[in-house]
SERO-4910 file (N, C-alpha, C, O; in steps of 0.05 Angstrom, whole numbers):
BEGIN
 pado doro    nc1    nc2    nc3   cac1   cac2   cac3    cc1    cc2    cc3    oc1    oc2    oc3
  Met    A   -132    316     86   -121    325    109    -91    325    102    -80    308     89
  Lys    A    -82    343    109    -46    342    101    -32    332    128    -38    342    150
  Gly    A    -15    314    125      6    308    145     32    337    153     46    352    139
  Arg    A     28    335    179     55    359    184     82    348    172     89    325    172
  Leu    A     96    372    162    123    364    153    142    358    174    142    368    196
  Ile    A    158    340    164    173    329    194    201    326    178    210    312    160
  Leu    A    216    357    201    241    356    193    258    331    197    259    316    216
  Arg    A    276    329    167    298    304    167    311    296    202    301    278    216
  Thr    A    330    308    210    342    317    227    322    291    257    326    269    267
  Leu    A    306    312    258    292    305    277    272    277    272    263    263    291
  Ser    A    268    272    245    250    248    251    274    227    254    274    210    272
  Val    A    293    230    237    316    204    236    320    195    267    315    173    277
  Met    A    331    221    281    339    213    310    317    204    322    323    187    338
  Thr    A    290    209    323    261    202    331    259    173    331    255    160    352
  Ile    A    263    163    306    263    139    296    285    121    311    281    103    327
  Ile    A    310    130    304    328    113    325    326    121    343    350    125    346
  Leu    A    315    131    366    322    130    390    297    101    389    300     77    396
  Ser    A    284    110    382    258     89    387    263     59    387    261     42    405
  Leu    A    271     58    358    285     35    356    308     26    384    306      7    400
  Leu    A    328     45    382    340     35    403    331     34    426    347     24    442
  Thr    A    304     44    438    287     43    466    276     16    465    272      7    488
  Ser    A    269      0    445    255    -22    443    277    -44    444    272    -64    457
  Cys    A    295    -43    435    317    -65    433    332    -59    468    343    -78    481
  Gln    A    330    -39    476    335    -39    500    329    -51    525    343    -58    543
  Lys    A    296    -51    520    281    -68    532    277    -94    530    271   -109    549
  Glu    A    281   -103    501    285   -131    502    307   -138    517    303   -149    538
  Ile    A    334   -132    509    347   -135    528    361   -136    553    378   -151    561
  Ser    A    345   -111    568    339   -116    600    317   -139    601    322   -156    618
  Asp    A    303   -142    591    283   -154    601    293   -191    605    282   -210    616
  Thr    A    318   -189    592    330   -223    598    347   -220    609    358   -241    614
  Val    A    361   -196    622    379   -195    651    370   -214    665    345   -213    667
  Gly    A    385   -237    681    383   -239    710    371   -271    700    368   -285    719
  Asn    A    364   -282    676    354   -306    672    316   -307    669    300   -326    664
  Ile    A    312   -280    674    283   -279    667    272   -275    643    278   -255    630
  Val    A    256   -294    635    241   -297    614    224   -297    602    204   -311    604
  Pro    A    232   -273    578    215   -245    575    184   -263    564    182   -286    555
  Val    A    163   -241    571    133   -252    565    126   -240    536    130   -217    528
  Pro    A    115   -258    524    111   -241    493     83   -221    497     66   -222    514
  Pro    A     86   -209    479     61   -185    494     39   -204    468     43   -219    449
  Pro    A     15   -190    482    -13   -205    468     -9   -197    448      2   -176    442
  Val    A    -26   -225    425    -13   -218    397    -37   -195    392    -33   -177    376
  Ser    A    -62   -197    408    -80   -182    391    -81   -146    405    -96   -127    400
  Asp    A    -61   -147    421    -56   -119    435    -34   -100    427    -32    -78    436
  Ser    A    -16   -114    404     12   -106    410     24   -102    383     45    -89    379
  Asn    A      9   -117    364     27   -105    336      5   -101    316     -2   -116    298
  Tyr    A     -7    -73    323    -25    -60    304     -4    -40    289     11    -27    303
  Leu    A     -4    -38    264     15    -13    249      7     13    257    -13     25    250
  Ser    A     20     19    269     16     56    277     24     73    254      7     88    244
  Ala    A     48     72    246     63     90    221     87     74    211    100     57    224
  Met    A     92     87    175    111     74    167    125    100    157    113    120    149
  Tyr    A    154     97    159    169    119    158    182    110    122    184     86    117
  Ile    A    188    125    108    199    126     83    222    144     89    217    168     94
  Ile    A    253    133     90    279    143     94    292    148     62    288    133     43
  Val    A    303    165     62    330    155     34    348    179     48    344    198     62
  Ser    A    373    164     33    391    173     41    412    175      3    405    163    -17
  Asp    A    434    193      4    432    196    -26    468    193    -20    486    201    -36
  Gly    A    471    183      0    502    181     11    519    194     30    540    185     39
  Ser    A    501    225     36    516    249     47    491    258     67    493    267     90
  Val    A    466    253     51    448    273     61    425    260     61    413    254     40
  Thr    A    413    252     93    389    236     91    358    239     94    352    232    116
  Asp    A    337    249     78    306    253     81    289    240     82    284    226     63
  Thr    A    271    242    107    239    217    107    229    236     83    233    260     81
  Thr    A    217    218     67    204    227     30    181    220     37    162    232     27
  Glu    A    176    196     58    136    199     60    133    179     91    150    163     99
  Val    A    106    186    104    100    175    127     67    172    125     50    190    121
  Phe    A     66    148    128     44    137    127     31    136    159     45    136    179
  Lys    A     10    135    159      2    136    191    -27    122    189    -43    131    173
  Tyr    A    -35     96    209    -58     85    222    -70     94    235    -54    104    251
  Phe    A    -96    101    242   -111    106    265   -144     94    264   -163     99    249
  Tyr    A   -142     77    290   -163     54    288   -185     73    316   -180     92    332
  Asp    A   -213     51    311   -227     55    338   -227     35    354   -219     11    352
  Asn    A   -244     53    378   -246     31    401   -244     -9    391   -230    -26    403
  Ala    A   -259    -11    371   -265    -33    357   -235    -55    351   -234    -80    349
  Lys    A   -213    -37    349   -199    -44    335   -198    -36    303   -180    -46    290
  Arg    A   -209    -27    296   -219    -27    267   -198     -6    247   -188     10    263
  Val    A   -188      0    220   -185     20    213   -196     36    205   -206     32    183
  Thr    A   -201     68    220   -218     90    214   -200    103    186   -214    109    167
  Ser    A   -175    108    183   -163    123    164   -134    118    161   -119    111    179
  Val    A   -127    123    136    -96    124    132    -84    143    122    -84    144     97
  Thr    A    -70    164    140    -56    182    117    -32    184    100    -18    165    107
  Asp    A    -23    193     86      8    187     79     10    217     65     -5    226     48
  Ser    A     29    229     74     45    259     64     76    250     50     97    247     62
  Glu    A     73    249     29    104    258     18    119    282     15    108    304     11
  Phe    A    144    278     18    160    303      9    187    304     -7    199    284    -13
  Val    A    194    324    -11    216    323    -30    234    340    -21    227    364    -25
  Ser    A    259    339     -7    268    361     14    255    382     28    256    406     26
  His    A    241    366     44    221    378     66    194    397     56    180    411     71
  Ala    A    192    395     31    172    414     22    155    385     10    165    368     -4
  Leu    A    122    385     23    102    376     27     87    381     -2     75    401     -8
  Thr    A     90    350    -25     80    352    -44     63    341    -51     52    346    -72
  Gly    A     58    325    -39     26    312    -40     16    294    -16     34    281     -6
  Thr    A    -10    290     -5    -23    273     13    -44    261      3    -58    270    -15
  Phe    A    -48    231     21    -82    222     17    -86    221     47    -72    223     67
  Asn    A   -108    217     43   -129    217     70   -154    180     57   -172    177     41
  Arg    A   -143    167     72   -165    156     57   -175    136     86   -164    121    102
  Gln    A   -202    149     81   -220    139    106   -237    110    104   -237     98     82
  Tyr    A   -252     99    128   -262     76    122   -289     79    142   -292     95    160
  Phe    A   -308     58    130   -333     55    152   -342     32    150   -338     16    132
  Tyr    A   -355     30    169   -369      7    171   -392      7    192   -398     20    212
  Asn    A   -405    -19    176   -436    -24    186   -431    -43    213   -419    -64    215
  Gly    A   -448    -22    240   -443    -40    258   -425    -48    269   -403    -38    268
  Ala    A   -431    -71    283   -402    -81    290   -389   -106    267   -375   -125    274
  Asp    A   -397   -100    242   -378   -113    229   -345   -105    231   -338    -83    239
  Thr    A   -324   -127    221   -299   -118    226   -294   -116    191   -270   -109    188
  Leu    A   -304   -118    170   -292   -106    151   -302    -74    139   -323    -65    149
  Pro    A   -291    -61    124   -313    -33    117   -329    -53    100   -328    -77     94
  Phe    A   -350    -24     91   -370    -23     76   -360     -6     45   -366    -13     22
  Lys    A   -344     16     55   -339     44     50   -322     44     48   -315     24     61
  Met    A   -293     60     33   -274     78     23   -273     93     14   -279     91     -9
  Ile    A   -266    122     26   -264    141     14   -232    158     18   -222    166     39
  Asn    A   -221    160    -19   -199    168     -7   -197    195    -28   -205    198    -51
  Ile    A   -182    213    -11   -179    237    -23   -139    250    -26   -128    263     -8
  Asn    A   -128    244    -49   -111    255    -58   -104    273    -75   -116    279    -96
  Gln    A    -79    285    -64    -80    312    -75    -45    318    -81    -29    318    -63
  Glu    A    -40    322   -106    -10    313   -123     -7    344   -126    -25    360   -123
  Phe    A     20    352   -130     29    385   -138     40    364   -172     50    341   -174
  Asp    A     35    380   -189     49    370   -216     62    395   -222     52    415   -233
  Pro    A     90    392   -213    105    421   -229    107    419   -256    109    440   -268
  Gln    A    107    400   -268    108    409   -301     87    423   -310     92    438   -329
  His    A     66    422   -303     38    429   -305     28    462   -288     12    480   -293
  Asn    A     49    455   -265     43    476   -239     16    483   -234      5    505   -231
  Ile    A      3    451   -234    -31    456   -219    -20    435   -203      0    421   -208
  Asp    A    -43    435   -175    -49    419   -167    -66    396   -180    -77    403   -201
  Ile    A    -71    373   -173    -85    353   -177   -102    339   -157    -88    329   -139
  Ile    A   -121    336   -156   -134    330   -134   -161    304   -142   -181    311   -154
  Asp    A   -157    273   -130   -175    258   -137   -190    250   -113   -179    239    -94
  Thr    A   -216    255   -114   -234    234    -87   -243    214   -103   -247    217   -127
  Thr    A   -245    192    -90   -252    166    -97   -267    151    -72   -264    151    -47
  Thr    A   -282    141    -89   -300    136    -68   -308     98    -69   -310     96    -93
  Thr    A   -313     73    -58   -310     50    -63   -323     45    -46   -322     57    -25
  Phe    A   -343     23    -54   -354      5    -42   -350    -21    -40   -339    -26    -61
  Phe    A   -352    -44    -27   -347    -70    -19   -362    -92    -17   -381    -85     -3
  Tyr    A   -365   -120    -24   -377   -127    -22   -365   -160    -17   -347   -166    -32
  Tyr    A   -375   -182      5   -366   -206     12   -375   -217     11   -398   -213      2
  Asp    A   -367   -249     23   -390   -265     17   -389   -273     40   -376   -257     54
  Ala    A   -398   -295     54   -400   -313     83   -377   -311     88   -374   -299    109
  Thr    A   -356   -321     77   -334   -324     93   -324   -298     94   -312   -296    116
  Gly    A   -323   -280     84   -309   -245     91   -288   -247     67   -265   -242     70
  Lys    A   -300   -256     38   -279   -257     16   -292   -235     12   -314   -227     19
  Leu    A   -267   -220     -6   -291   -198    -18   -294   -202    -48   -275   -207    -62
  Ile    A   -310   -200    -55   -324   -212    -84   -332   -194   -107   -337   -200   -130
  Lys    A   -330   -164    -92   -340   -143   -114   -334   -124   -105   -339   -125    -81
  Asp    A   -322   -101   -112   -324    -76   -106   -327    -51   -127   -322    -60   -149
  Ser    A   -333    -28   -128   -341    -11   -136   -339     11   -133   -341     20   -111
  Thr    A   -333     31   -159   -314     53   -155   -318     81   -170   -321     81   -195
  Ile    A   -318    102   -157   -323    125   -178   -301    149   -167   -305    166   -149
  Gln    A   -277    146   -184   -262    173   -176   -263    194   -190   -262    189   -214
  Leu    A   -266    223   -183   -262    238   -195   -236    251   -190   -225    251   -169
  Thr    A   -226    265   -215   -189    277   -219   -206    304   -225   -227    306   -238
  Thr    A   -191    323   -213   -188    355   -216   -173    367   -219   -158    366   -201
  Asn    A   -166    383   -238   -139    397   -249   -153    420   -239   -177    420   -239
  Thr    A   -137    439   -230   -153    473   -223   -137    484   -245   -155    501   -250
  Ile    A   -122    489   -260   -117    496   -281   -103    481   -300    -81    475   -290
  Pro    A   -105    472   -323   -133    484   -340   -156    467   -322   -152    445   -312
  Gln    A   -173    476   -322   -207    467   -322   -203    436   -329   -192    435   -352
  Gln    A   -206    414   -319   -208    390   -325   -213    366   -307   -199    358   -289
  Tyr    A   -239    356   -316   -253    341   -292   -254    306   -309   -263    303   -332
  Lys    A   -246    290   -296   -240    271   -296   -260    252   -284   -256    251   -260
  Ile    A   -284    232   -291   -295    214   -285   -287    186   -292   -286    182   -316
  Arg    A   -278    162   -272   -276    144   -277   -286    129   -265   -279    130   -242
  Asn    A   -312    102   -272   -325     78   -262   -315     55   -263   -316     39   -282
  Ser    A   -304     51   -239   -297     20   -241   -308     -5   -224   -312     -2   -200
  Ile    A   -312    -22   -234   -327    -39   -225   -307    -74   -226   -298    -84   -247
  Trp    A   -306    -84   -206   -288   -108   -202   -304   -120   -199   -328   -112   -198
  Asn    A   -295   -147   -196   -315   -180   -196   -298   -196   -181   -274   -189   -182
  Tyr    A   -302   -211   -171   -271   -228   -161   -291   -254   -152   -312   -254   -138
  Gln    A   -271   -285   -169   -275   -313   -161   -256   -320   -149   -236   -307   -149
  Tyr    A   -259   -347   -134   -241   -364   -113   -253   -388   -131   -276   -391   -141
  Ser    A   -225   -406   -131   -224   -428   -139   -205   -441   -127   -183   -440   -138
  Gly    A   -207   -455   -104   -185   -472    -93   -165   -448    -84   -170   -429    -69
  Asn    A   -139   -456    -99   -115   -438    -89   -114   -416   -119    -92   -407   -125
  Asn    A   -140   -409   -137   -134   -394   -155   -149   -371   -148   -167   -377   -131
  Leu    A   -148   -344   -156   -170   -323   -157   -161   -308   -189   -139   -303   -199
  Phe    A   -189   -307   -195   -194   -294   -210   -208   -270   -208   -222   -268   -188
  Gly    A   -209   -246   -231   -209   -222   -228   -223   -217   -261   -217   -227   -282
  Tyr    A   -247   -192   -251   -248   -173   -279   -256   -147   -269   -273   -140   -252
  Arg    A   -241   -133   -285   -252   -102   -285   -260    -79   -309   -251    -70   -330
  Leu    A   -275    -76   -297   -291    -52   -324   -280    -28   -317   -276    -22   -293
  Asp    A   -274    -12   -337   -266     17   -324   -282     25   -344   -283     12   -364
  Thr    A   -300     53   -341   -304     72   -360   -298    100   -358   -302    108   -334
  Ile    A   -291    119   -373   -268    138   -366   -279    162   -382   -274    164   -406
  Ser    A   -296    183   -365   -301    210   -379   -292    231   -373   -295    239   -350
  Thr    A   -279    246   -391   -261    272   -387   -278    289   -400   -291    284   -421
  Phe    A   -278    318   -383   -295    341   -383   -272    361   -387   -254    361   -371
  Ser    A   -271    375   -404   -255    403   -410   -260    422   -429   -278    416   -444
  Ser    A   -250    444   -434   -255    466   -446   -258    458   -479   -268    473   -495
  Ser    A   -243    424   -488   -246    423   -514   -264    401   -517   -262    387   -537
  Gly    A   -280    397   -503   -307    378   -500   -301    358   -486   -280    356   -472
  Thr    A   -322    335   -489   -325    306   -478   -313    292   -485   -309    296   -509
  Asn    A   -296    267   -472   -287    249   -483   -282    224   -469   -266    224   -450
  His    A   -294    197   -478   -293    180   -470   -288    155   -473   -295    146   -495
  Ser    A   -277    137   -456   -259    115   -465   -256     81   -436   -269     80   -416
  Gly    A   -246     70   -440   -247     53   -419   -233     35   -431   -225     34   -454
  Tyr    A   -233     12   -403   -221    -13   -415   -219    -27   -394   -219    -16   -372
  Ile    A   -218    -61   -399   -228    -90   -395   -198   -107   -381   -185   -123   -394
  Glu    A   -193   -101   -360   -181   -118   -346   -186   -145   -343   -209   -147   -350
  Arg    A   -173   -173   -335   -174   -201   -336   -154   -207   -313   -131   -202   -320
  Asp    A   -156   -213   -296   -130   -224   -273   -134   -257   -271   -156   -268   -274
  Thr    A   -118   -267   -268   -111   -296   -265    -93   -308   -239    -73   -322   -242
  Ala    A   -101   -301   -221    -75   -302   -195    -75   -335   -188    -92   -351   -198
  Thr    A    -51   -346   -167    -45   -361   -161    -36   -358   -134    -14   -347   -135
  Leu    A    -45   -366   -107    -49   -365    -76    -32   -388    -72    -36   -409    -83
  Asp    A     -9   -383    -52     -3   -407    -37    -10   -417    -21    -33   -408    -24
  Ala    A    -12   -434      5    -32   -444     27    -29   -424     46    -41   -433     66
  Asn    A    -18   -396     52    -26   -388     74    -47   -360     59    -60   -343     72
  Gly    A    -47   -361     36    -63   -338     12    -54   -327      2    -67   -314    -14
  Asn    A    -22   -323      3     -8   -297    -10     -7   -301    -38     -5   -323    -48
  Leu    A     -9   -279    -52     -5   -283    -80     19   -288    -88     37   -273    -80
  Val    A     26   -313   -110     52   -318   -119     54   -314   -148     76   -314   -158
  Ser    A     34   -312   -160     35   -308   -195     20   -299   -200      3   -301   -183
  Asn    A     14   -282   -223    -12   -261   -229     -6   -261   -253     18   -260   -257
  Arg    A    -30   -262   -287    -24   -259   -303    -46   -237   -302    -64   -239   -286
  Arg    A    -44   -215   -321    -60   -190   -320    -60   -189   -350    -39   -195   -362
  Val    A    -84   -182   -365    -91   -170   -397   -105   -148   -392   -126   -149   -380
  Asp    A    -93   -119   -403   -116    -96   -411   -133   -105   -433   -131   -118   -454
  Tyr    A   -143    -98   -426   -170    -94   -464   -175    -68   -473   -186    -58   -453
  Asn    A   -174    -51   -489   -188    -36   -500   -217    -38   -502   -223    -54   -519
  Ser    A   -242    -26   -488   -265    -37   -492   -287    -30   -508   -310    -38   -511
  Ile    A   -273    -11   -518   -297     -4   -547   -280    -20   -565   -295    -40   -569
  Thr    A   -256    -25   -579   -244    -46   -600   -236    -71   -591   -223    -88   -602
  Gly    A   -246    -70   -568   -222   -100   -559   -199   -109   -557   -193   -131   -547
  Ala    A   -179    -91   -567   -148   -101   -574   -134   -104   -545   -144    -97   -524
  Val    A   -115   -114   -550    -98   -123   -522    -83    -90   -521    -75    -77   -540
  Ile    A    -83    -85   -497    -63    -59   -490    -38    -65   -487    -17    -59   -500
  Tyr    A    -43    -82   -462    -16    -92   -445    -19   -115   -429    -37   -119   -413
  Asn    A      6   -133   -437     -4   -153   -409     20   -159   -392     43   -159   -400
  Ile    A     12   -165   -370     33   -160   -345     30   -192   -337      8   -204   -334
  Asn    A     62   -204   -334     58   -231   -317     80   -230   -289    104   -224   -291
  Ser    A     67   -235   -268     83   -228   -237     81   -258   -220     63   -272   -213
  Thr    A    115   -259   -218    119   -280   -196    126   -264   -162    143   -246   -158
  Val    A    109   -277   -145    122   -264   -115    137   -290    -98    136   -313   -106
  Thr    A    148   -284    -81    159   -295    -59    159   -283    -34    166   -260    -29
  Tyr    A    151   -303    -16    152   -280     18    169   -299     28    180   -321     21
  Asp    A    169   -282     52    179   -295     77    168   -307     97    144   -306     95
  Asp    A    175   -320    117    150   -341    136    140   -324    159    128   -334    178
  Lys    A    146   -292    160    147   -277    179    107   -262    174     95   -261    153
  Pro    A    100   -255    198     74   -241    191     77   -215    181     96   -201    187
  Ser    A     62   -209    168     60   -178    151     43   -162    167     19   -167    169
  Pro    A     55   -140    178     46   -117    190     14   -118    181     -5   -125    195
  Phe    A     15   -110    161    -12   -107    146    -32   -125    145    -54   -116    141
  Ser    A    -30   -145    148    -54   -172    147    -61   -163    173    -85   -159    167
  Arg    A    -60   -157    196    -72   -156    222   -102   -132    208   -126   -134    213
  Leu    A    -93   -118    196   -111    -94    196   -135    -93    187   -133    -98    163
  Ser    A   -164    -89    194   -188    -92    182   -195    -85    163   -217    -93    156
  Asn    A   -174    -62    141   -182    -56    111   -163    -77     90   -163    -77     65
  Phe    A   -148    -94    111   -125   -121     92   -134   -125     65   -120   -118     46
  Lys    A   -158   -135     63   -175   -154     29   -191   -132     17   -210   -140      3
  Thr    A   -188   -103     19   -210    -84     18   -198    -74    -15   -215    -63    -30
  Tyr    A   -169    -77    -27   -160    -67    -51   -136    -74    -56   -119    -82    -40
  Ala    A   -136    -70    -82   -116    -82   -103   -108   -110    -94    -91   -109    -76
  Leu    A   -115   -136   -102   -113   -165    -93    -98   -172   -118   -102   -196   -124
  Phe    A    -81   -158   -136    -65   -157   -155    -54   -140   -151    -61   -118   -143
  Pro    A    -29   -149   -159     -9   -131   -172    -12   -114   -194    -25   -123   -212
  Phe    A     -1    -81   -197     -8    -73   -217     18    -57   -225     17    -33   -218
  Gly    A     43    -65   -238     59    -47   -235     72    -39   -219     63    -25   -201
  Glu    A    104    -48   -221    128    -44   -205    105    -36   -174    109    -16   -161
  Thr    A     80    -56   -165     84    -62   -145     90    -56   -116    101    -74   -104
  Phe    A     84    -29   -100    104    -34    -78     95    -48    -49     72    -57    -50
  Phe    A    106    -50    -30    111    -81    -25     86    -76     -2     80    -96     10
  Asn    A     74    -55      5     49    -56     20     15    -45      2     -5    -34     10
  Glu    A     24    -56    -21      1    -48    -33    -14    -61    -46    -32    -57    -62
  Met    A     -2    -88    -31    -22   -122    -36    -27   -140    -20     -9   -156    -14
  Pro    A    -47   -141    -11    -51   -162     18    -36   -179     14    -31   -187     -9
  Gln    A    -25   -190     35     -8   -216     33    -14   -225     74    -20   -209     91
  Lys    A    -10   -251     77     -1   -264    103     19   -256    113     19   -245    136
  Asn    A     47   -261     94     76   -258    100     89   -235     82     77   -227     62
  Asn    A    114   -222     90    123   -206     73    137   -212     50    148   -234     47
  Arg    A    137   -193     30    144   -197     -3    179   -195      2    194   -182     17
  Leu    A    182   -215    -22    214   -219    -11    225   -215    -42    248   -207    -48
  His    A    208   -220    -56    223   -214    -92    188   -216   -108    168   -230   -106
  Ile    A    198   -195   -123    173   -195   -147    186   -184   -166    200   -163   -164
  Thr    A    180   -204   -193    181   -194   -221    157   -189   -237    139   -205   -233
  Glu    A    154   -174   -250    134   -167   -264    146   -160   -290    161   -141   -292
  Val    A    139   -175   -311    140   -169   -341    121   -156   -363    100   -166   -372
  Asn    A    132   -132   -369    108   -116   -383    112   -120   -412    135   -123   -420
  Ser    A     89   -122   -430     85   -132   -453     96   -104   -466    106   -105   -489
  Asn    A     95    -83   -456    102    -52   -465    119    -43   -453    134    -32   -469
  Ser    A    130    -39   -425    156    -22   -409    178    -49   -401    199    -44   -389
  Gly    A    171    -72   -406    197    -87   -400    186    -99   -371    162   -101   -365
  Thr    A    209   -107   -356    213   -123   -339    216   -105   -313    234    -89   -311
  Tyr    A    199   -107   -295    213    -94   -260    215   -118   -250    203   -138   -257
  Asp    A    233   -116   -231    247   -138   -211    257   -118   -193    270    -98   -196
  Glu    A    243   -132   -167    254   -113   -146    262   -136   -119    243   -147   -108
  Asp    A    286   -143   -111    284   -167    -83    299   -160    -58    323   -159    -55
  Leu    A    280   -156    -42    281   -153     -8    288   -174      2    270   -181     17
  Thr    A    311   -196      0    306   -213      4    339   -205     20    356   -190     10
  Gly    A    342   -220     48    359   -199     70    364   -176     78    383   -166     89
  Lys    A    336   -164     68    336   -135     77    316   -124     92    310   -100     95
  Tyr    A    302   -155    104    288   -147    130    298   -140    160    322   -140    157
  Ser    A    293   -136    180    297   -143    199    274   -139    214    257   -121    209
  Tyr    A    274   -161    237    250   -172    255    242   -167    275    262   -172    288
  Arg    A    227   -159    289    222   -161    319    218   -182    334    197   -191    326
  Ser    A    226   -196    352    223   -214    369    205   -224    361    209   -245    349
  Asn    A    172   -214    364    154   -235    353    141   -236    324    118   -237    317
  Gly    A    171   -235    308    168   -242    283    155   -216    263    158   -219    238
  Phe    A    143   -194    270    143   -183    255    159   -156    242    167   -138    257
  Pro    A    163   -155    214    190   -137    212    188   -106    229    167    -93    233
  Ser    A    216    -98    237    212    -72    244    227    -53    228    226    -28    232
  Gln    A    246    -65    203    248    -47    183    261    -57    161    275    -78    163
  Ile    A    258    -45    137    274    -53    103    296    -38    106    293    -14    110
  Leu    A    321    -50    104    341    -30     89    351    -47     59    359    -70     54
  Ile    A    343    -19     41    361    -40     15    377    -17      7    367      4     -1
  Pro    A    399    -21      9    433     -2     -3    428      3    -31    412     -8    -46
  Asp    A    443     23    -35    436     26    -69    464     11    -65    478     12    -45
  Ala    A    470     -5    -89    499    -13    -97    512      5   -109    536      3   -109
  Thr    A    500     26   -120    518     44   -149    530     71   -129    548     86   -136
  Thr    A    515     73   -104    532     99    -89    538     89    -61    522     73    -51
  Pro    A    560     96    -48    559     87    -33    549    101    -13    544    125    -16
  Gly    A    543     84     20    527    104     29    504    109     31    493    119     51
  Ala    A    491    101      6    459    110      4    445     86      7    451     62      7
  Phe    A    422     99     11    401     70     22    366     81     13    357    103      5
  Glu    A    359     68     15    330     69     27    310     48     45    304     25     40
  Lys    A    301     63     66    296     43     93    267     48     90    262     72     90
  Val    A    249     35     88    225     35    111    221     19    134    219     -5    136
  Ile    A    219     41    152    215     34    177    181     30    198    163     46    202
  Phe    A    184     13    204    147      9    213    148     14    249    165     12    266
  Val    A    124     21    249    126     30    281     98     26    289     77     34    279
  Tyr    A    107      6    318     74    -10    323     67      6    347     81     22    359
  Thr    A     33     -2    354     18      5    374      5    -18    393      0    -41    388
  Ser    A      2     -4    416    -17    -28    421    -47    -14    433    -54      6    446
  Leu    A    -60    -34    421    -98    -26    420   -106    -39    438   -130    -39    443
***
């Protein structure tokens, strides 16, 4: 499902007005020595949308919009993402979640991703189906994924089968992933694959604070590359930790990990990833968060130190359920 194109001026004005309205409400509630009543935790802190806004110092664009949808049981039913470049829609995904009965954790996810490849002038469509398995305490112990990638021109199909197994021991998390990849095209069929092993350490809140990833060629056993990651967090609640799909994907960082792509109880401040092939990736969000009165982040503002007035901003919008 493609997201609706959002005009830059309208989107930015809407977001700013929304934030100002929120701030004005909190200020007015305190007038006359009236102590504001905190909103119910169970009803007011569900992520509704997330806007990625980028400015080059003169022009400001909304480049990506995430939207979150829920059922009557407050479970995530879908997450959509629309990407834009100068107001042109370049890619979308629609991630759908499915539940058994009154279960609060999904047993299946279907992800449909469509992106235009300007280099080859083709659409690339990924359809991914993942099944999740949990232990009695709700910890994810296995997921199984089949991904079909289709290039419309030239005709090429790729099928990736992935199985993750997870083990927990105290504050340690271990993962073992086996990938098998089959590519079908006019030139024939090619088979490949790799094995990934991860060892992670968690803090007392369950945030991943360090991780070692090693990828092997599944046929030769040779090491393809390895990544060592370290992560720090704030002490505020993450907007993603309340969601029913919170623990179902990307338990480990995987190279330039975006802040919302890894389950965490708190908000990521600093991540450093050292890749044996591509060098070091480092991102520091310390001091760049703004928080609501209940602790949840309202935005992340990342100034561009090389260009006056340039920035990247992430705005979180919440809803009551």
